[in-house]
N, C-alpha and C positions, 0 to 999 in steps of 0.2 A: 439518593442520588450523589453523585461524583461532580455533577457539575454544580451542586449545592455546594458541597463540602469547597470547592476552589472558587467560589462566590464567596463563602465565607472566609477564610485564606485569605479573599483582595482584600475584605471591611477591616479585618484585621491590619491587614497592613497598610492599609489607610490609617488607620486609628491609630497607628505609631507602637504597634506589637511587634518587634523584633522577631526578624529572624521568621516571620509565618508570610512565604510571600511563594504563589505556588511556581513549580519550575520546570525544566526538561521533562527531570523524573518524575514530579508528580503525573504530567499529563500523560508520559508513558509508562508507567505502572498502571494507571485506568485503562490504556488501550490491550495492555499485558493481559489484564484479568477477563474484559469484553471476550478477546479471541479465546479465549478457553469457556466462556458462556456457550450450551447448549439451546440460548436465545434464537428465534427465527431474524431477528430487526436488531441484533449486532452491528450491522452494518452503518445503520440509518445514527444509531448511538454515537458510531466511533466517526462517521462525518463530524457531526455537533462537538464532540471532542476536540480536534484538530479546526475547525474552524475557530473554535474559543481559544485555543493555544496560538494560529496567528491572529487572532484578534489581541490577545495580553503580555504575549509573547514580541510578533510581530514578523514572526517566521515559525517554518514546523520544523523540525529536527528529522535528518535522514533517521534517526532512529525511531522516533514516534510515527513518522512516516511511513515506514516499513510494518509498523506494529498493524496501524491503521487497514492497510492495505491488506496482511495477512488476516485480519477480523473480518471483513468482508471474507476473502478467501476459505474460511470457518464458517459460512453459513449451513447449515447442515443439508443433507442429500435429500434427506426426506423431507426438507420446505420446497413449498410449493413450487411451480416455475416461475411464476409471477417473483415472489421472492427472493431467489436466485438470479433471475434476471434483474432485480431493483437492485443484490447486491455487489453484484459486475458494474452497473451502470452507478454507483455509488463510488467504487473503488477506481473508474475513472475519475470522477467528481476529486476523489481525496488526490488521486495523480497528481493534475491540471492543478490541485493546490499545491503539490509537492514540486514541481515542473517550476513553478511561478518563485517561489522559494529558493529554488534551485539545491534542491535536496535529493534529489533520485539518484541513486548509484545503479549498480550489476543486482544487489538482491530486491530492489525497488523493480526492476526490469523483469528480473526472476518470477516474486510474488505474484505481477500481474498478470503475466501469462499463465501460472497456476492458479489463477483466478478463472480465467477467462477458460481457461479446459476445464478445470475440476466444478463450475456452476455453467456450462450449456452444453446440452445434447446435441445440437446440431453441427457435424462435422464443415459442412460450408460457412455458419457461422461462427466455428472457431477460429478458421482460416484468418477471417475479414477483420476480427477481433485482433487474431495475435500477429498478423505481417504486422501492420504499419506500428505493434508494438516493436518488435522484433528488427524494425527499420532504423526505427529512431535509436533503439539500447545499441544498433550496432554504427547508426552515423555519432553518436554519444563515444564509443571506444569502449562499452560498456557490457560486452557479451563476457561474461562469466560464465562459470562453473553451475550456478544455477539454474542460468537463462539456457545452456545448452540440455542439462538434465531435465526441465520442463516442459522443451520445447517436444523432446520425442518423438514418436510420429510423422510431426508436421519438422524433421530435421531436411528430407527430402528437400521439400518442396522449398524451404526456405535460403539454403544453401545449396549452390551449387559445386563448390569444390570441397575436398575431403580435408583440407586446410585451411583454417580461418584465416583473411586476411590481417595481420597484427594491428592494423587501425581501430581494428572492427571487437581487438581486447585489451588495448595501448592503457586503458582507466578505470578497466575492472581489478579489484584489490581481493577479489575470492578466486582466480585461478590459480 
């Protein structure tokens, strides 16, 4: 278990072993591997890793936040509706932890939107999940290419003008 390896690294560091302390790269590596796993419970594992990262390092990096949300989005389509719902719910918990750490970027919002659309079957529910995310994203000036790609068919319901207001995209680095 990867979390046990992190714990072992912390113990060795406390015992004076030089250069053996988990850092952002360690957590991100674990999350990247989880995203490639075919297991249905990787979202809950990603949440454990992110919580541990916040506990150990005091914050969640943007890269690790995005890897954790991506892990949720990779919950298999063959998973039960309950497992897919749980993955969406966990993605929102991870997203909230990222907001508390001020780690969200345009990719974060795009991945959240992807997770909601990919793992939710009902169009009304998708819209109810995506609309507030999109509004938060626009307010933060983080509507970038990934967000625009992911909203796809919802675009006409979310955007009334052909041209996006500049303040919606001003902080997006993926434009």
